[in-house]
Structures are given as structure tokens and as C-alpha cells.
C-alpha positions as CSV (number, residue, x, y, z in Angstrom):
1,M,13.3,-6.5,-15.9
2,K,9.7,-5.9,-16.8
3,F,7.1,-8.6,-16.1
4,D,3.4,-9.1,-17.1
5,V,1.4,-10.0,-14.0
6,C,-0.7,-13.1,-15.0
7,V,-2.2,-13.9,-11.6
8,P,-3.1,-10.7,-9.6
9,I,-1.3,-9.6,-6.5
10,L,-3.7,-9.8,-3.6
11,G,-5.0,-6.4,-2.8
12,F,-3.4,-4.9,-5.9
13,E,-5.5,-6.6,-8.6
14,D,-5.1,-3.5,-10.9
15,V,-1.3,-3.9,-11.2
16,K,-0.8,-5.5,-14.6
17,Q,2.9,-4.9,-15.2
18,V,5.8,-4.7,-12.7
19,V,9.5,-3.9,-12.9
20,L,11.9,-6.0,-10.8
21,E,15.1,-4.3,-9.6
22,K,17.9,-5.9,-7.7
23,I,18.9,-4.2,-4.5
24,D,21.5,-6.7,-3.4
25,D,22.0,-10.5,-3.2
26,I,18.9,-11.0,-0.9
27,F,16.6,-8.1,-1.6
28,M,14.8,-6.8,-4.7
29,R,12.2,-4.1,-5.4
30,M,9.1,-4.7,-7.4
31,K,7.4,-1.5,-8.8
32,S,4.1,-1.1,-10.7
33,V,4.7,0.2,-14.2
34,D,1.5,2.2,-14.4
35,K,1.0,3.2,-10.7
36,E,4.3,4.8,-9.5
37,H,3.2,4.9,-5.9
38,I,3.0,1.1,-5.7
39,S,6.2,-0.7,-4.9
40,F,7.2,-3.7,-2.8
41,T,10.4,-4.8,-1.1
42,L,11.0,-8.5,-1.9
43,I,13.3,-11.0,-0.2
44,D,14.9,-14.3,-1.3
45,P,13.3,-16.8,1.0
46,F,16.0,-19.4,0.3
47,A,18.6,-17.1,2.0
48,L,16.6,-17.5,5.2
49,R,15.1,-21.0,5.4
50,E,14.2,-24.2,3.6
51,Y,11.2,-23.2,1.5
52,D,9.2,-25.5,-0.7
53,F,5.7,-25.3,-2.2
54,E,3.7,-26.7,-5.1
55,V,2.8,-24.2,-7.9
56,P,-0.8,-24.9,-8.9
57,A,-1.3,-26.3,-12.4
58,N,-3.3,-23.4,-13.7
59,T,-0.5,-21.0,-12.6
60,K,2.2,-23.2,-14.2
61,K,0.1,-23.0,-17.5
62,L,-0.3,-19.2,-17.3
63,L,3.4,-18.7,-16.6
64,E,4.4,-21.4,-19.1
65,I,6.5,-23.1,-16.5
66,D,8.2,-26.4,-17.4
67,K,11.2,-28.3,-15.9
68,N,13.7,-26.0,-17.8
69,S,12.1,-22.7,-16.8
70,N,14.3,-20.0,-15.2
71,L,12.3,-18.8,-12.2
72,I,12.9,-16.3,-9.5
73,I,10.9,-16.9,-6.3
74,L,10.6,-14.0,-3.9
75,N,8.5,-13.0,-0.9
76,I,6.9,-9.7,-0.1
77,M,8.4,-8.0,3.0
78,L,7.0,-5.2,5.1
79,I,10.0,-3.1,6.2
80,Q,10.1,-1.9,9.8
81,T,12.5,0.0,11.9
82,P,14.7,-1.6,13.1
83,I,15.0,-4.0,10.2
84,E,14.8,-7.0,12.7
85,N,11.1,-6.1,13.2
86,S,10.3,-6.4,9.4
87,V,7.9,-9.2,8.5
88,I,7.8,-11.6,5.5
89,N,4.8,-13.1,3.9
90,F,5.8,-16.7,3.2
91,I,2.3,-17.9,2.2
92,G,2.0,-15.5,-0.8
93,P,5.3,-15.9,-2.8
94,M,5.8,-14.1,-6.1
95,I,7.0,-16.3,-9.0
96,F,8.8,-14.6,-11.9
97,N,9.5,-16.6,-15.1
98,T,12.5,-14.8,-16.7
99,D,12.2,-16.8,-19.9
100,N,8.9,-15.0,-20.9
101,N,8.7,-12.2,-18.4
102,R,5.5,-13.3,-16.7
103,A,4.8,-13.1,-13.0
104,A,2.2,-14.4,-10.6
105,Q,1.5,-14.5,-6.9
106,V,0.8,-18.0,-5.5
107,I,-1.1,-18.6,-2.3
108,V,0.4,-21.6,-0.3
109,S,-2.8,-22.6,1.4
110,D,-2.2,-26.3,2.3
111,S,0.7,-25.5,4.6
112,T,0.7,-24.5,8.2
113,E,4.5,-24.5,8.1
114,Y,4.6,-20.9,6.7
115,G,3.2,-17.7,8.0
116,V,1.8,-14.5,6.5
117,A,3.8,-12.2,8.8
118,E,7.0,-13.9,10.1
119,K,9.6,-11.6,11.7
120,I,12.9,-11.6,9.9
121,S,14.6,-11.6,13.3
122,D,13.4,-15.3,13.7
123,F,15.8,-16.2,10.8
124,L,18.8,-14.0,11.7
125,K,21.9,-15.8,13.3
126,K,22.3,-15.0,16.9
């Protein structure tokens, strides 16, 4: 699926369109349409933890989100070896509206509950 980026990805403000590809039930890959060297591994946060945040009103408007919108919420993950050392950015989720193919990154600033670089090993069953 191809998405127009309505709110820039921090550090990648020149990325205007991305393609979202499913890897498996938990992981997806997001690639820039115009800059082939830019891609991100994304993870479904709900597979790991309880995760809740408020989408700012201006982002809701840009993405045309309403109560019936079909959304995909994913978090950027920095892959490490071994995989247990990989880190997830929970304060900068990506929101994808599959109804109109628009995407945005939201910054969850009012929460100390989530971190910018939480190890995936913290969420794996031991």
C-alpha cells in the first residue's frame, strides 16, 4: 500500500510518500517511494504491550480520521543482532489511514510511560 506522508517523519522530512509492506503478523517495512535507500522496520505495538495515546486534533484533520476510520498504528524499530537487542520508539508512532492512504508520525509528548528506545527483550516472554 502506498501512503502520502501528511506529517513529516522526524529526521526524514523530505520523505513525502511511502510504501507499507507486510513482513509477518507483527512486523512491516516502510520504504520511501522517491529515496530507495530509506526504509524502516515497523512493529505492531499492540502485540507487545498495552498502548494508548491521543492523536492531536490537527493530525486527525490532516489524516481525515473519524470514529469509523480504518487505521494501522506501528512503531519504528531499530534492528540489532541479536534481535532481543533491537529497540522500539514508542513515543513516535506512525499512523496509517487505509481509507485515504494518508500517513503521519505523531509525537506522544505528554507521557512518561513510553520510551524512545525500549528494548524488545523487555516485552518477550521469559
